[in-house]
C-alpha positions as MATLAB code, in Angstrom:
seq = 'MNVHASEFELLSAAAVTCGIPRHMVQGVVTYSLIGLPTGDFLQRIISNDLFGAYQHADYLNKPQLHRYAEFFLLHAPEGCYGSQEIYEKWVQQRGKAGLPSETSELAKNPS';
ca = [
      86.659   55.397   30.800;
      87.971   55.652   27.279;
      91.859   54.313   26.792;
      93.478   56.448   24.193;
      95.997   55.364   21.470;
      97.908   58.073   22.729;
      97.857   56.182   25.648;
      98.941   53.020   24.066;
     102.176   54.705   22.801;
     103.186   55.843   26.138;
     103.056   53.049   27.632;
     104.796   51.378   24.927;
     107.364   53.658   25.192;
     107.954   53.445   29.088;
     108.049   49.506   28.995;
     110.387   49.783   26.169;
     112.775   52.019   27.958;
     112.316   49.845   30.776;
     114.134   47.190   29.361;
     110.884   44.900   28.351;
     111.800   42.489   25.697;
     109.772   43.628   22.092;
     108.020   40.496   22.160;
     106.265   41.248   25.660;
     105.972   44.699   25.252;
     102.262   44.514   24.067;
     101.164   42.042   26.907;
     102.406   44.084   29.750;
     100.545   47.200   27.692;
      96.898   45.358   26.901;
      97.098   44.077   29.980;
      97.625   47.519   31.883;
      95.258   49.050   30.462;
      92.014   47.004   28.686;
      92.662   44.122   31.462;
      93.782   41.239   28.245;
      94.670   38.737   30.345;
      98.147   37.375   30.144;
     100.108   34.615   29.629;
     101.742   32.109   33.161;
     105.279   34.292   32.617;
     103.495   37.525   33.236;
     100.590   36.582   35.108;
     103.151   35.639   38.178;
     104.569   38.759   37.767;
     102.042   40.855   38.059;
     100.438   38.408   40.684;
     103.786   39.007   42.983;
     105.210   35.881   42.430;
     108.494   35.523   42.013;
     109.380   31.931   41.754;
     106.424   31.349   40.093;
     107.310   33.604   37.426;
     111.279   32.540   37.222;
     109.939   29.167   36.667;
     107.398   29.987   33.636;
     110.126   32.544   31.818;
     111.971   31.998   28.796;
     115.508   32.730   28.306;
     115.639   35.947   27.240;
     112.873   37.053   30.159;
     115.138   35.254   32.594;
     117.685   38.057   33.456;
     115.105   40.600   32.747;
     112.940   39.906   35.773;
     113.597   43.052   37.586;
     113.054   45.204   34.205;
     109.123   44.163   34.527;
     109.613   45.357   38.751;
     110.687   48.530   37.154;
     107.725   48.792   34.594;
     104.713   48.241   37.327;
     106.811   50.054   39.942;
     106.952   53.205   37.233;
     104.118   53.132   34.658;
     101.529   50.588   35.057;
      98.166   52.138   36.156;
      97.469   52.252   40.028;
      95.478   48.627   41.487;
      96.581   46.899   38.113;
      99.219   44.453   40.163;
     100.779   43.077   43.477;
      98.451   39.591   44.172;
      96.484   36.684   42.164;
      93.737   38.345   43.534;
      94.268   42.146   42.093;
      95.586   41.045   38.535;
      92.115   38.246   38.414;
      90.121   41.486   39.358;
      91.772   43.844   36.854;
      90.987   41.077   34.074;
      87.677   40.775   35.129;
      86.773   45.013   34.781;
      89.169   45.395   31.630;
      91.565   47.040   32.581;
      91.890   51.051   33.303;
      89.006   50.896   30.887;
      86.993   49.497   33.168;
      87.026   52.251   35.455;
      84.703   55.039   35.832;
      86.139   57.997   34.000;
      86.964   61.151   36.132;
      83.987   63.447   34.823;
      81.519   60.357   35.570;
      82.555   60.381   38.763;
      82.457   64.256   39.501;
      79.061   64.342   37.850;
      77.428   61.785   40.070;
      79.571   63.361   43.051;
      79.699   67.505   42.571;
      81.537   68.718   45.279;
];
């Protein structure tokens, strides 16, 4: 599946709207769409490790932890967050970009 520039723009706007600190927007978007590995803080967020995330958060991110939950729950692609195993699989498959496209799946399995 190809990821289009418009998807980056839409997901970036959603992250900003959710209140993700500006210096973190690119990280949440590139992880979500193309599976780019993140730093320790975001990896803990994505892996559902609240205490680890808090320990690795900078002074701007500590009061914003709930905003990451809102972003991933409402805007991130399904299946990209929730555990360390999910994080590792998402990175390995190159995020949403590594998922089969709907058209190629339909070609393989016509109804």
